[in-house]
C-alpha positions, 0 to 999 in steps of 0.5 A, spaced: 486 524 551 480 523 549 475 519 550 472 512 547 466 516 546 469 523 543 474 519 539 468 514 536 463 521 534 471 523 531 470 517 526 462 517 524 463 524 522 469 522 519 464 517 514 458 522 514 461 528 512 469 526 510 466 519 506 472 517 510 470 510 513 475 507 518 469 502 521 474 496 522 480 498 523 484 497 529 481 500 535 488 501 540 492 503 533 486 509 531 486 511 539 493 512 539 494 515 533 488 520 533 490 522 540 497 524 538 495 528 533 490 531 538 496 533 542 500 535 537 496 541 536 495 543 542 487 544 543 483 546 549 477 540 547 474 536 542 470 541 540 476 545 538 479 538 534 472 538 530 471 545 528 478 545 526 476 539 522 470 541 519 473 549 517 480 548 514 480 543 508 489 543 508 488 540 516 483 535 514 488 532 509 493 532 513 489 528 519 487 524 515 495 523 511 498 521 519 492 516 520 494 512 514 500 512 512 505 506 514 512 506 513 515 503 506 520 503 502 523 501 496 524 493 496 523 493 502 524 486 505 529 484 500 527 476 501 520 478 499 522 481 492 528 476 490 522 471 491 517 475 486 524 476 482 524 469 482 518 465 482 512 470 481 513 475 476 516 469 471 509 465 471 506 472 468 511 472 463 506 467 457 499 472 459 498 478 453 497 482 459 499 482 465 495 486 471 497 488 478 494 490 484 497 494 489 492 496 494 496 500 500 501 503 495 502 509 500 507 513 497 510 508 492 516 506 493 514 498 493 510 499 486 516 502 483 520 496 486 515 491 482 516 495 475 523 495 475 522 488 476 517 487 471 522 492 465 529 487 468 524 482 466 522 485 460 514 484 461 514 491 463 511 493 456 505 489 458 504 490 464 499 495 467 500 496 475 494 499 479 497 502 485 491 504 490 490 509 497 485 511 500 490 517 501 490 522 496 496 525 499 500 520 499 498 518 491 500 525 489 507 523 492 507 517 489 504 518 482 510 524 481 516 518 483 519 523 486 523 521 493 529 524 497 537 523 494 538 521 501 535 515 501 538 511 494 543 508 499 539 504 503 534 504 496 540 500 492 543 496 498 536 493 499 535 492 490 543 489 491 540 484 496 534 482 493 537 480 486 538 486 482 542 486 476 543 494 474 545 499 476 539 502 481 542 509 479 540 508 471 532 508 475 533 516 477 535 523 475 539 526 481 538 534 482 539 536 489 536 533 494 530 528 491 531 524 485 526 523 480 525 516 476 524 515 470 517 515 466 517 509 463 515 505 469 511 511 471 507 510 465 505 503 467 502 505 473 494 507 474 494 511 480 488 511 483 484 512 490 480 506 493 477 504 499 478 497 502 472 498 506 467 500 501 470 500 495 468 494 490 472 489 486 474 493 479 478 488 475 481 482 475 488 481 476 495 476 477 498 478 482 495 482 488 499 486 493 497 488 500 503 488 505 502 491 512 496 494 511 492 487 514 494 488 521 491 495 522 484 492 520 480 488 526 478 481 523 470 482 521 474 487 516 480 482 515 475 477 512 471 483 508 478 485 504 480 477 503 474 475 500 474 482 495 482 480 494 479 472 493 474 476 488 478 479 484 483 475 482 484 470 477 485 463 477 492 462 479 494 468 481 498 470 486 497 474 492 502 477 496 502 479 503 507 482 509 510 479 514 505 480 520 499 477 515 497 469 513 491 466 509 491 461 515 484 461 519 481 465 512 474 463 509 479 463 502 485 459 505 483 451 502 483 455 495 490 457 495 497 454 497 502 458 498 509 459 494 514 458 499 513 456 506 518 462 509 515 468 505 509 471 504 505 470 497 500 465 497 497 462 489 490 460 488 489 454 486 
């Protein structure tokens, strides 16, 4: 097991040498994941881990990927996506250009889900979806729009439960054990690296989606990110969070109303 001092030194390396800032992330989560990665490689000591990170770019990429990648799936939490389809996206239909920011998009399953909703609501052609993540490895996967075939049964069930009206298989082409989603969806998505800790706002949006990312941040960093989202959201715009995330007890809570008592979507007043 690495000591707290060794993990602190490693996190300093990641900032100063490689530009990955995990300041403000949950200490328990980081300690748990870093120690798991340390044990996987059977290093003789902390120096061996630091040396490999400094000399092997591919190992560094894999290490950062393992630290940051969350579990995700298409139409995850169908009740959330039903609320998005029925109440949120139709409210944006009068905008000449709909701008949506999916922060912490991971491997892209949820941003493709939103693109499918926009297509079914005849809003896709006047929409731009900005899908960002700190992790360039997952962004490469997301931008390809290629997912495992064996996941499609679950994704199709999620899609139907969330209110989908078409045949889900119409949105992708299967080839052996992989599927590729329609390029019409992908061409309305802009994939880019963005660090919620250090980077600033880059546009004004009508909808920001950031689900199950803030649970990895401490309170100070959560407040920083909420301020970033607030400055990036237009009046009457929507902010969507994960199941265990909330605007309650935040500095911006008074300026938002919850769209549905059971949902995790707020509208800016």
